[in-house]
C-alpha positions in Angstrom: 88.2 134.6 99.4 86.6 137.1 97.1 86.2 140.6 98.4 83.7 141.9 95.9 80.5 143.2 97.5 77.0 142.6 96.4 73.6 143.3 97.8 72.1 140.4 99.7 68.7 139.9 101.4 68.3 141.2 104.9 69.0 138.5 107.4 70.1 140.1 110.7 67.9 140.8 113.7 68.6 144.5 114.0 66.0 147.2 113.8 65.6 148.5 110.3 66.3 152.1 109.4 67.3 154.1 106.3 70.9 153.0 106.9 70.3 149.3 107.1 71.1 147.4 103.9 73.3 144.3 104.1 76.0 143.3 101.6 77.9 140.1 101.2 81.6 139.6 100.6 82.6 136.0 100.0 81.3 134.0 103.0 81.0 137.2 105.2 77.7 139.0 105.5 77.9 142.7 106.2 75.0 144.5 107.7 74.7 148.3 108.3 73.2 149.1 111.7 71.8 152.3 113.2 72.8 152.2 116.8 70.3 154.9 117.7 67.5 152.5 117.1 69.1 149.1 117.7 68.7 147.3 121.0 71.4 144.8 120.2 74.4 146.9 119.4 75.6 147.6 123.0 75.0 144.0 124.0 77.4 142.7 121.4 79.9 145.5 122.0 80.0 144.7 125.7 80.7 141.0 124.9 84.1 142.0 123.7 86.9 142.6 126.2 88.5 145.1 123.8 85.5 147.4 123.7 85.6 151.0 125.0 83.1 153.7 125.7 83.5 155.0 122.2 82.1 151.8 120.7 78.8 152.2 122.7 75.7 153.7 121.2 76.0 156.4 123.8 78.9 158.0 121.9 76.9 157.9 118.7 74.1 159.7 120.4 76.4 162.4 121.8 77.8 163.1 118.3 74.3 162.9 116.6 72.6 165.1 119.2 75.5 167.7 119.3 76.2 168.0 115.6 73.7 166.0 113.6 76.2 163.6 112.2 74.8 160.2 111.1 76.1 156.9 112.6 76.7 154.1 110.0 77.8 151.0 112.0 79.1 147.8 110.4 78.3 144.3 111.6 80.2 141.4 110.0 79.0 137.8 110.3 80.9 134.8 109.2 79.5 131.3 109.2 76.5 132.5 111.2 78.7 133.9 114.0 79.5 137.5 114.8 83.0 138.3 113.3 83.5 142.0 113.7 81.9 145.3 114.7 83.1 148.6 113.2 81.5 151.9 114.1 81.7 154.8 111.7 80.0 158.2 111.7 79.3 160.1 108.6 80.5 163.7 109.1 78.7 166.0 106.7 79.6 169.7 106.3 79.0 172.3 103.6 82.5 173.6 104.5 84.6 170.5 104.9 82.7 168.0 102.9 81.3 164.5 103.7 83.4 161.7 105.0 83.3 158.7 107.3 85.3 158.8 110.6 85.8 156.0 113.1 85.1 157.9 115.3 84.7 161.7 115.5 86.0 163.4 118.7 87.4 160.1 119.9 91.0 159.4 120.6 91.1 155.9 119.2 88.6 153.3 118.0 89.8 149.8 117.0 87.3 147.6 115.2 86.1 144.8 117.5 87.3 141.5 116.0 85.6 138.5 117.6 87.1 135.3 116.2 90.4 136.5 114.8 89.8 135.1 111.4 88.4 138.1 109.5 91.0 140.1 107.6 91.0 143.9 108.1 91.1 144.3 104.3 87.5 143.0 104.3 86.5 145.7 106.6 88.1 148.3 104.4 86.4 146.9 101.3 83.0 147.1 102.9 83.5 150.6 104.1 84.8 151.6 100.6 81.6 150.4 99.0 79.4 152.5 101.3 81.8 155.4 100.9 81.3 155.3 97.1 77.5 155.1 97.5 77.3 158.0 99.9 79.9 160.1 98.0 82.4 160.5 100.9 85.7 162.4 100.2 87.5 159.8 102.3 87.1 157.6 105.4 89.4 157.6 108.4 90.3 154.8 110.8 91.8 155.6 114.2 93.5 152.3 114.7 96.9 150.7 114.1 95.1 147.6 112.8 95.0 149.2 109.3 98.7 150.2 109.1 99.6 147.2 106.8 97.1 148.2 104.2 98.4 151.7 103.3 101.3 152.8 101.2 101.7 156.2 102.8 102.5 157.4 106.3 99.6 158.1 108.6 99.0 161.0 110.9 100.6 159.8 114.1 100.2 160.6 117.8 101.6 159.3 121.1 99.2 157.3 123.3 99.9 156.4 126.9 98.3 153.8 129.2 98.7 152.4 132.7 97.7 149.0 134.1 95.3 149.7 136.9 95.5 146.1 138.1 98.8 146.9 139.8 96.8 148.6 142.6 97.0 152.0 144.1 100.1 151.4 146.2 102.3 150.1 143.3 100.9 152.7 141.0 101.8 155.5 143.4 105.3 154.1 143.8 105.6 154.0 140.0 105.1 157.8 139.6 108.0 160.0 139.0 109.3 161.6 142.3 108.2 165.0 141.1 104.6 163.8 140.7 104.5 162.2 144.1 105.8 165.4 145.6 103.1 167.4 143.7 100.3 165.1 144.9 101.5 165.4 148.5 101.9 169.2 148.2 98.3 169.5 146.9 97.0 167.5 149.9 99.1 169.6 152.3 97.6 172.8 150.8 94.1 171.5 151.7 92.7 171.0 148.2 89.3 169.2 148.4 88.6 166.5 145.8 85.1 165.7 144.6 84.3 162.7 142.3 80.9 163.3 140.9 78.5 162.4 138.1 76.4 165.5 138.6 75.5 168.2 136.1 76.9 170.8 138.6 80.3 169.1 138.4 80.2 169.2 134.6 79.4 172.9 134.7 82.3 173.5 137.1 84.6 171.6 134.7 83.3 173.6 131.7 84.0 177.0 133.2 87.7 175.9 133.6 87.6 174.2 130.2 86.7 177.5 128.4 89.6 179.3 130.0 92.0 176.4 129.3 91.1 176.2 125.7 91.7 180.0 125.3 95.2 179.6 126.7 95.9 176.9 124.2 94.6 179.1 121.4 91.5 176.9 120.6 87.8 177.4 120.9 85.9 175.2 123.5 83.4 172.6 122.5 79.9 174.1 123.0 78.2 173.5 126.3 75.5 171.5 124.5 78.2 168.9 123.7 79.0 168.5 127.4 75.3 168.4 128.3 74.9 165.5 125.9 78.0 163.8 127.4 76.4 164.3 130.8 73.1 162.9 129.7 74.3 159.9 127.6 77.5 158.9 129.3 78.1 160.4 132.8 74.6 160.1 134.2 74.3 156.6 132.5 77.2 155.4 134.6 79.9 155.5 132.0 81.9 158.4 133.3 82.5 160.9 136.1 84.1 164.3 136.8 86.9 165.0 139.3 87.1 168.5 140.7 89.8 170.0 142.9 88.7 173.0 145.0 90.5 175.5 147.1 87.9 176.4 149.7 84.9 176.5 147.4 86.7 177.6 144.2 87.3 175.0 141.5 91.0 175.1 140.4 91.3 171.9 138.4 89.0 169.4 136.9 88.9 166.4 134.6 86.4 164.2 132.8 86.9 160.4 132.7 84.9 157.8 130.7 84.9 154.0 131.4 83.2 150.9 130.0 84.0 147.3 130.5 87.6 147.1 131.8 88.8 150.3 130.1 88.8 153.9 131.2 90.0 157.0 129.4 91.1 160.4 130.6 89.1 162.5 128.1 89.2 166.2 129.2 91.3 168.2 131.6 91.2 171.8 132.6 92.6 174.1 135.2 92.9 177.7 136.5 96.2 179.2 135.3 96.5 181.3 138.4 96.3 178.3 140.7 98.9 176.1 139.1 101.1 176.3 142.3 98.4 174.4 144.2 99.1 171.3 142.0 95.4 170.7 141.4 95.9 168.8 138.1 98.2 166.3 139.8 95.8 165.6 142.6 92.8 165.3 140.2 94.7 162.7 138.1 95.9 160.7 141.1 92.5 160.6 142.8 91.0 159.4 139.5 93.6 156.7 139.2 93.0 155.6 142.8 89.3 155.6 142.2 89.5 153.6 139.0 91.9 151.0 140.4 89.6 150.6 143.4 86.7 150.0 141.0 88.3 147.0 139.4 89.1 148.5 136.0 92.1 147.1 134.2 93.5 150.0 132.1 93.5 153.8 131.9 94.2 155.4 128.6 95.5 159.0 128.8 94.3 160.0 125.3 96.3 161.0 122.3 99.2 163.5 122.3 100.5 165.3 119.3 104.1 164.3 118.5 105.3 167.8 118.8 103.7 168.4 122.2 106.6 167.4 124.3 105.3 169.0 127.5 102.1 167.0 127.5 104.0 163.9 126.6 106.4 164.4 129.6 103.4 164.9 131.9 101.7 161.7 130.8 104.9 159.7 131.0 105.5 160.9 134.5 102.6 158.8 135.7 104.3 155.6 134.9 102.6 155.0 131.6 103.5 152.8 128.7 103.9 154.7 125.4 103.3 153.7 121.8 102.4 155.4 118.5 98.8 155.6 117.3 98.1 156.1 113.7 95.1 157.8 112.0 94.6 156.5 108.5 92.6 158.4 105.9 91.7 156.2 102.9 90.9 157.6 99.5 87.6 156.3 98.2 88.4 153.9 95.4 85.9 152.8 92.7 85.9 149.2 91.4 86.7 145.9 93.0 89.0 144.8 95.8 92.2 146.6 96.6 95.0 145.0 98.5 96.9 148.2 99.1 95.5 151.7 99.7 96.7 155.2 99.4 96.3 157.3 102.5 94.7 160.7 102.1 96.7 163.6 103.5 95.6 165.3 106.7 94.7 169.0 106.9 95.1 171.3 109.8 93.0 173.9 111.6 94.4 177.4 112.0 94.7 178.4 115.7 93.6 182.0 116.0 91.6 181.9 119.2 94.2 182.8 122.0 93.6 186.5 121.8 89.8 186.4 121.5 87.5 187.2 124.5 85.9 184.1 126.2 82.4 184.7 124.9 83.7 185.0 121.4 85.6 181.8 121.8 82.4 180.1 122.9 80.5 181.4 119.9 83.4 180.3 117.7 83.2 176.8 119.2 79.5 176.5 118.3 80.2 177.6 114.8 83.4 175.6 114.1 83.0 172.1 115.7 80.1 170.9 113.5 82.5 171.0 110.6 85.4 169.2 112.4 86.0 165.7 113.6 
């Protein structure tokens, strides 16, 4: 099958926008979709058992509203049937350049393959064509599906998941003894747990988040980012906040997303002076208990840097399964089809924020995050 791309007449039923111009590769039609105006994108996403909250238009709205980045989502049709969906967001910055990322500020984002017959190289070729037209420096895929198409090593992380279908009793029995003791200790010390989808809960989390990021030497995401998460995801029924309180004082909190059968632990924060209360452990356990009782199948604990052994131990202590997750940055290649690709090297961000006052860190977050992904 030829992989060369050419412009073809518009044939799909999606709302038109400045981003919508279909191409054709062999027998596969490729349409570009703006999920911010399409009424069909989420319906097709949710028809896949492999979809996550990151595939939904809600995440595109969060990124667009927070930082102005443009969603460019790919829809592949083969033989008149939906074959694949691939969301990409164009991150444009005068400091860090323009590139495509699938997806910014997400931990993972596999393309949704519907019939198993479309080759991932077709997806890469379609993205490469648009990358050339829009002058991207590179495009990045946060999925192991693309590992076989690169000649270089990817940026790798650990990822951890648990099977929620085991039920709360078996899941609790599968925790490491130290975690079970910590959960019991938190209960004995009278911590109150609230599971909420309110803006107040998001604000309580955010106050802890700002302090936690400072301890880690990183600026916090701006409050507007979390307001958009609240509006587009949490209040829409795709997430919740768990807060542990000692009396009326929040000591630990976490934000969870969920869609279809999958949930993800997205953000966690705590008060450094209250670690002895084991609030983080109780927050995590109550979320697992809640998700298992809601009929979800899987909880993803997010990505973990390979060198962050402490966080890795914490996640493994919950009875998780561990595997490697690759982020693949592809150089934009002119010309026709490429069977093998050269991965673009990853940069790094200097961590200078641990010593700064909280209000300076918050200002830094507003200034820095529009240029990151």
